[in-house]
N, C-alpha and C positions, 0 to 999 in steps of 0.2 A: 809661326803662323796658327796655331791653336789658339794661344792667349789673344792674338788679335782678333780672331774670327768671333771668339766669345764677347768679346768686350761690348759691342753692339747690345748683343741680347740680355747682357746683365744689365745695362742702362735701362733698356726696354721694360725690364722686369720690375726694376728699382722704381721706374716711374710710375709703372701701373699699380703697384703696391701701395705707393705713397698717395697716388690721387685716390683709391679706395679708402684707403684707413684714415685720411685726413678728410675725408666727406665725411664721417660720422661726428657729430659735435653733440654737446649738452647745453640744453638752454634751461634757464631759471625763470621763476614766475614768483613776484612777491608783491602784496598789497599791504604789507606791515613792516614794522622794523624786526618782527619775531626772528629770534635765534640770532641775531646780530646781521640780518641780511638786511640791504637797503630795500625802501620803496621803490617799485619799478615804474616803468615809463615805457610804452609799446614802441615808442623810437629809439629805444636801446638798443643795443645788440643781443643782448639776454645771454650772454656767455659766460657770465660771473653772478655771484651772489651780490658783489658790489653794483652791478648794473643791470639787474633783472628786468625782465618784460612785467609789465603791469596785469596783463590779463591771460588768460590761457588761449584765447583765441589769437592773441598779439602772438604766443611762441608757437602756437600752430600755423601760423600763417607762413613761417620762415622754416620750419622744418623739414627735412629730408628722409627718406627711408633710411631705418638704421640709427638715426637720433635718439636722444633722449632729453626727456622734458620733467624737471623737477620743480614742483610747487611747495611753495612754502605755507606753514600752518595759517590756517585761517578760512573764511568764508568766501567764496568766489562765484558770482553771477555768471554761469554758463548757459545759454539759451541756443539751441539748434546749432551747434558747432559741428564742421564738418571732419572727420578724421578720414583722410585719403590715402594716408602714408603708414607703412608698418614702423611705426616708434615705438619706444616703451616710454609710458607716462605714468609717473609715480608721484605722491605725496613726499615731503621731506620725512614726516614721521608718521606711522599708519595710524589710521583713523583721525586724523588731528586735521585734516584739509576736508571740507564740504563743497562741493560744487551744486548750487542751487539753480535749479530751472523753474521759470514761472511762465513758459509757454510750453512747445509741443514736447520737447525732449530735452536732455541735456547734450548728447551726442548722435549726429549721424555717421555712421561707419561703412565706408565702401572703398576698401583698398584696392587699387587698381593694378598694381604691379606683382601681386602673388607674394608678397612680404607678410611677416608675421606682425600685429599690432597686439603691444603687452600693457595692459591697464591694471595698476597696483591698488593699493587699500585707500581708497578714496571714500567719502559718503556723497553719495549724490542723492540730493533731497527733492523732490517733486513739489512740496509745500502744499501737498493735497490740490492741486491746479493743473501740473502738467502732467501730459498723457503717460509718458515712457522715460525709462532712465535711457537706455540706449537702444537705438533703431539701427539695425545691420541692413544694409541695404545690398541690392543686388549686384554683382560684377560678373563682368566676362570671364573672369578668370578665378580659380580656386584660391584663397588666401585665408588665413588662419589669424583667429582672436583669441586672447587668453585674457580672462580675469580672475586676478589672485587677491583674496582677502577683500574685494569690493563691496560695500554696502550700499544697496539701492532701496530707497523708501518714499514711502507717501506719494507713489504716483497713481493717477485715476484708471489706470490701463495694465500695462505690462511693465515688469523691470527690465525685461530685455526682449524687444519684438525683431524676430529675424525674419526679413524678407530675401535674404540671398538664396538662390539657387545652390550655390558652390560653397561650402566654410567648413574649415575645420575650427570647431569652437570648444574651448577649454574652459570651466570654472573650478577654480580651486578654493575651497573654503568662502565661498562669496554668502552674502547676507542681503536677501530681498525680502523686504517688508512691507506689505500694502495692504494692512490688516482692516481698514474700515474705509477706505475712500468709496463714495458712491460709484459704480460703473467697474469697477476692479474686475479683470478678466483673467488675469494669471499673473506667474512670475517670469516663466521663459515660454516663449512662443516661437515656433516655425511654421512656416507657412502662410502666416497671414490670412488666417479662417480658410486655410487650404486654397487660396487663391495664386499663392507662388509656392508651390511644392518643393520640398528640398530633393534635390536630386545627386549630390555628390560630395562626399567629404565625410568627417566624423564628429560626434559630439560626445563631450565627457564631462559630465556633471559630478565633481568630486568634493564630497564633503559639503559643509556650508549649512545653512538655514533657509529656507523659503518659506514666506508666511503670506497667505493671500486669503481673498474673501471670494463668494460667489454671487455677484449682483448682476443683474441684467437679464439680457435674453440670449447672450451667446453661450456657447460651450466655454466652460469657464476651469480648466485643469490648472493647475500648478505650474506642471510642465507639460506642454503639448508639443508634439513634433510629428508634422505630417509630412511623408514623403511622396514621391512619385508613385505611379501605380505599377511601375517597374523599377525597383528601386536599383541603383549602380553601386552595390557592394557598400553601402552608407552603414556605419556603426555606431550606435548610441549606447552610451553607457550611462547609468544615473547610480551612483554609489555612496554609500555613506553619509549620506543627506537627510538632515530632519526637515520633513514637508508639514506644513499644517495649512489645512484649508477650512475656514472659518464658516460658521452657518450665516449663509447669504439667503437670498429671496429669488434666486433662480429658478425658473419653471422647468429648465432643461435638465437631461441627465448630463454630470459632470463629474471629473475625475481628479485625484490628486496628480497622477501621472497618465497621460494617455499619450499613446505613441501608434502611429499606422503608418504601414506600407514603407517600412525600413526592413533591410536585408538583416541585420545582426543586432538583437536587442538584449542588452543586460542590465538588470535592475537588481541590485543587490545592496544587501547589509544597510537599508534606508529605515529609518522611522518616521512613520506616516500617521499622523492624524487628521482625521476630518470629520466633520459636524454638519449633519443634514437638518435643515429646518424649513423645507417646502416639500412639494410634491413632485419634485422632479426626477430623484431617485440618485443613485451614487454607486462608483465603482472606483475607490481609490488607486488600484492599479487597473490598467484596461489596455489591452494591446491587442490591436487589429491588423491583418493582413501583413505580418511580419514573419518572413520565413524560417528565422532562427531565431528563438527566444528563449531566455533563461531568467528565472524570477526567483531569486533564493536569499534566505537568511534575512527578509524584511520582517519588521514588527508593524502590524497595521492595527491601529484603533478606530472604531466608526462610533460616534456617539450621535445617536439620534434623540432630538427634542421630544419630551413627552409631547403626546398628542396628534403627533406626525405620522399618519396611516396610508395605506393604500399604494405604497411605492416600493420598487425593490433596492436592495442594498445588497452588491456583490462586493467583497472583499478584493478578491482577484479574479479577473476575467480575462481569458483569451478566446477570442472571435475571429472566425476567417469570413468574409463575405464573397470567397472566391479564389483566394490566394491559398496556395499550399504552405501548410506550417506544420510540418511533419517532425517529431521529437520533441517537441516543447518540454522544458523542464521546469516545474514549480516544486521548490524543494525547501525544507527547514523555514518556513515562514512560519511567523506567530500572528494571528488575527484574533481581535477581541471586538465583539460587533455587539456594543452596548445600546441594542435596540430596545426603547422603552414605548413603544406604540402599542396598539393592540391587533394590527393587521400588518403583514407584509409579504403580500404576494410576489413570488416570484425571485425572492432573495436568495443568494448564495453566499457561502464562505467562500468557498473556490468552485469557479465554473470554468472547464475545460470545453468548449465548442457550444451547442445552441441548445438552450431549453425550450423548445418549441416544437409543436404539434404538428406533423406533415409529414407526409408520403415521401417527398423529396425536398431539398433545396439547394442552392449553390454554397450555403453555410454547411452543409452535411460533407462528412469525409474528406475534410481538409486538415483537420489536427490530431491526424492518425499516430499511434504509438507514441503519445505523449507519455513522460512520466513524472508523476505527482508523490512525492515521499518525503516524511520526515516533518510534515505540517502540523501545527495545533491551531483548532479553530475553536472558540469559545464564545458560547452566546451569553445571553442575559438570564441569571440565574431565576430571575422573577417570573419569566413568561416564555422562556425559550422558544419564541415565535417568529425569530428568522427562520425561513423553510428549510433551506438544503443546506447540508455541512458541505461535502464535497461531491461534486458531479462530473461525469463526464457524460456529455450530451451529443448524441448523433454522429459519432466518431468509431474508426475502426481501429481493433487494437489498444494500447495505453494501459499503464500499470500504476496502481494506486496503492501504496503500501507503507508502512510504519506511520502512519497519520492517527491523530486524535480529535474527535470532534467531541465538543461538550454542549449542553443545552440547545439541540435543535429539533425542528419539527421532522426532519429526515435526516439520517446520520449519512450513508454513502449509497449513491445512487448511479446507477447505469442505466442511462434513458437512451433508446435506442441506438444501444452500442451493439458490436458484432465482436466477439473475441477479447475483450478486455479482461483484466485482471485484477481484482481486488484481494489482497492480503495482508495479514498481520495489523491490521486496523483495530482502534477501539471506539467504540461510539457510547456514550455515556449521557443520559437524562433524554432520551429521543422522546419525543411525544407522537411522533407519527410511526417511525420503523427505524430499526439500526442498522437494517440492510435491505435494499431496494433494488428491484431489476424490473424496469418498465419496460416493456415492449424493447428487451436485450437479448441479443441472441449470443448463444454458447459463450458465455459471458461466466467467469469463475470466480469464486468467494471463498476464500480458504483461509483457516486460522484467523478468523476475526474474533472479537468479541464485542457484545452488545450486552449492556448492564442498564435495565430498567430501574431506575431507583426510587423508593417511596416517594409518593406526590405526582408521579410520572406515570402514564398507562399508555401502552404501545402495544406495536407489533415486535416481535423480533426480527422476523423475516417477512418481507412481501414480495410475491412475484407477482406482477400483473400486467395488465394490455394498457396502451394509450386508448382510450375508447373513442376519443374524437376523430380518430383517423383509422381506426379499426385495425391497429398493429399491435400482434401478441409477441409474448416473450416464449422463446422454446430453447432448449438445448441448455439453459443455465444450470452450473453445478455447484454446491453447496458441501464442503467438506471441513472437518476439523475445526468448526466455528463453536464458540459456547454464546448461548442466549440464557441470560440469567435476569430473573424478575423478581424484585422484592414485592411486587404488587400483583395483584388478579390483573391480568392484561384484558383491555378493554375489547381487545378483536381476539387475536390467537399467537401463540408463539411463532408459529410457521402457518402462512397463508399464500398457498396459491389458487389464485382466481380461474375461473371456468374460462377454457380456451386457451390456458398458458401450460406449459410444460417446464420441470425442473428435476434435477436428480439429487438425493441426498444421503450423505454416508458420514459414520464416525463425528457427527456433531454433540455436542453436550449441551442438554438442556436443565434448566432447574426454574421452578417457580413457586414462590410462597403462597400465589392462591390456586385456583384451579390450572390446568394444564390442556387448554384447546390447541387442537391443530387442525388444519383444514385444507383439502386439496381438491378443485374443480369442483366445490361444492357440497364434498362430503366432509362431514366433521368427525373428528378421531378424539373421544375424550380422555384419553390417556396416552402417556408416551408409549406403551408396550403396542396399544393399537396401531398407533401410528407408524411405528417401528417395523412391525409386521406386513403393513400395507405398502410402505414408500422409503424405508431407512434400514438399512444393514449397519451394525456397528454402533449405533448411537449408544451413548451413555446418559441416563436421568438420574442426576445426583448433585448435591451442592459441589461445585468445585473446588471449594476451599481456597479462595481468593485470600491474599495475606490480609489485604485490608480494602474494604469496599467503600467510597471509589478509588481511592487515592494509590492504591498498588495492588495491581491485578494478577502480580506472579502469584504461580500457584506453593501452596505448602507442601511438605514432602508427603504428607499422606493424602494429597488430591487424588481422586479417581481419574481425573482427566491426564495423569501423567501416562506416557507410552499407549495410550489409547486411541490415537488418531491412525488415519491411514497414510501411507507414503506418497507424498506429491514431488513437485519438483523444486519446493520451498527449501532451502539450504540454511536459513537463518532467522531468528524470531525479529519481534518487534524492536529491540535493541542491538541486535546484531550477534546474539549468542549462535553458537552452532546447534543444529538439530542432533541430538545423541541418541544414537538407537532408532527404536521405534519412535515416531513423531508424537509429541503431546497435543492433546486439543487446545485451542486458545492461542492466543497471538505471542505469549511468553512461553519459550521452552524451559522445562523446571532444569535446573542446572545441578550437576552431581557435587559431590564433595570438593572441598579444595585441599590440595595435597601439598605439604609441605615439609621442611626439615628431612629431605630425603638423605641418609648416610649410608656408608657402607663399611665394613672392616673383614679382611681376609686373611686367611691361611694359605698354605700351600696348595691346598685342593678344597678350602670352602670359602663361603663369604656370606657374611650377614648382613641383610638389607633391612634398615629400619626409615619409617617415615610416620606423620601425622596426618591427620584428616580432621576437618571441623565438623564431621556429623560419622555416624557409625557406618562403616562399611565392611566389605570382606576385603581379602588381600589376596594381591597377584603379582607376581614379578616375573615379566617375561625377559628371557637373556638369551646369549649368542654370541658367536664370535663378530657378528655384524648387527647393524640395525634391523635387520629382518629378523633378528632373534632365533626363534625355532623350538625354543623349550621354555616350557611355563611351571610355576610353582604355585599352589593356591591354599589358601584357607578360607573355608566359608563363614567363620566366625564374624560376626559384626562388631568391628572396635574401632576406636581412634588412633589407639597407639600400636602401630604395625611392625612386624618382626618375622620377616623369613630366612630361613638359612638355605643355601645353594651347597649340594654338595657333590661330589665325584668331578672336582674341576681340574685343570691342569695347572701346574705351577709356572709362575711367570709368564702369564697369559692375559692380555688385554680382552675383555668381556665388555660387551654392551648390555644396556638393561633399561625399562622403564617399570614403573610402579603403578598401580591402579586398584580399582574394585567398583563395586556397585553397592548402593545404598539400600535401603529397606523397599524403595519402590522401583528397584532392580534399574536405576540409572546410573550409567556407568561414569566413571573418572579415570583419567589415565594422563601420566605426566609424560615430559618430554625425555628425549634419551638422553641415558646416562652412561658413565662408564665405571668401573673398576680393574684393577689389575691384582693377581694372585701374586702369593710370594714368592720369592726366590729360594732356591734349595741353598743353605748355606755351602760353603765349599769343605770339600772332604767329608762329608755327612752325608751317605746315599739316601734314597728315598726309602721307607719301610719295606717295601716290598722286593728291594734288591738282595741278591746272595749276599753272605756273611762275607766281610773284609778281612784279608789276612795281610800283615806286613810283608813286604818281598822280603827281608832279611831273615824271617822265621823260614822262609820255604828253601832257604839254601841248603 
């Protein structure tokens, strides 16, 4: 009975399986005899290389979702062909098949059944006349499109133009190259100029090369993704891609990557080169109103052609026009800003927030608690005239640390901030100032370094107001910073303008010129006078950097070592731990390197030896556990160390570590080690026992 009742079900399953697997088919297209294929005809069935279709359109007319189309080597005219099925479309050989459009576009994509369309390594060519490579149209259901190693070139507008509200788009190592066509607007765009905003799905642009030009009157980013004002869990990733935006004639601001209203944005490990040749302005990476944003590991180069002045260049700009964007991350990026004009108002290497003067704005307090770390911003050494290195503008919280800014007008700027924290940063060649608090409240600047090198004259620290709106700085705190000037500063090493307040302690200063300080209009001509009035623990001395400006670590004899005051900072610019009393500056001087630890033991003693790469004292901490409890020391400064421990117990395991301090009193300590004392030989009593007498002699 069981076998009989199961038979109909097995038959049904078999029929269902056959009907689905049989449906998938492979079609072939060929317009030549290359590779041994026949020349096709669109009346052919197209299911073999001996009887292929002649045109791509002919094959697409008969396919169903799940089918595959393979196109023979050669060049094919494909004009405005609709792709409505989730198929796989591949050339026989990578990059050996060209699909040329002479009208609007190659393909119009609109998959209606929610399946996945895969397009392989074709060359799509617009011949300088077609507008788009691929237009992805709106559909009622979410569908997926994957481009792999596709080359899209010579179109007058965009390589991929997405008008779908619901889409999962993946590009793997694609090449879009529209370098010089008049009217070129970008490589990949979502939102059709914001008229059809993206509302559901994902975008993953993985690798490849995007090259485009900036021409015309539209916004012209290479990648432009515009979501709805209330994103529906959309994630956009642009990773490992080489993006080049050429020098165009657009009078509008434009970007290499511009993303707006997307829930989760990841821009990482891209190489971006952008050239500006107009008065429009430029932001290679520009993210707006996107709640979760991470921009990491990118290399951005901005080339401004000679003679172009009066516009802003922002390397990376995160901005809210009202959407909350807390905890944004901008980390480990390198920006080369090759500005060659003579004025650059409002430019920034990295700007998180808004650099505007107002008492309030919907743009303020939306990018709170951002993290900006590990970035390098380098300007043009010939004029250093891009304005701002790294700025937090009109936001609360936020941490800026372990960054380097070189050749800028202003190094690190807190504008309109509340409770922001700038630490372990390095500012070089600043024409305006190294550290600046402008209308900033309770903002901390700890363990930063500002080096004013010959040829550049500036402030070291400036605390000032935003005079246009009458807002003043108050409660800002400066600790453990080094301001070093190889020139006579035009203004002051430290200046606090009238109406502003700040506190100072344990900062290091040195100037090869005069040493002016100013607080609320009162000038102090010496560090001693300044310290007496406004700062305890300051050190006015040459910090003895290893090499200016390339290596700002401290030499062993630096007066900045252990001269700082305790803060919440636990590591330095390169991640070294703070050892003992903190040093002044971005680098914590590191003690000796300990090596070659060895031990030799007897029943009751142990001799511990080790070496250090500099002269230090000698200490061995030891005991039955890693808590130790006993120490043996020698104050003599040596590199070859030997300490003998006595009074130990035979056949016992001991824990120990070794260490010492150098001439600067910087400690170094090894990890936990162990030794075991020698065992007492059988039949031989310890020296302190009573005399042993053989039993036979006592009879």
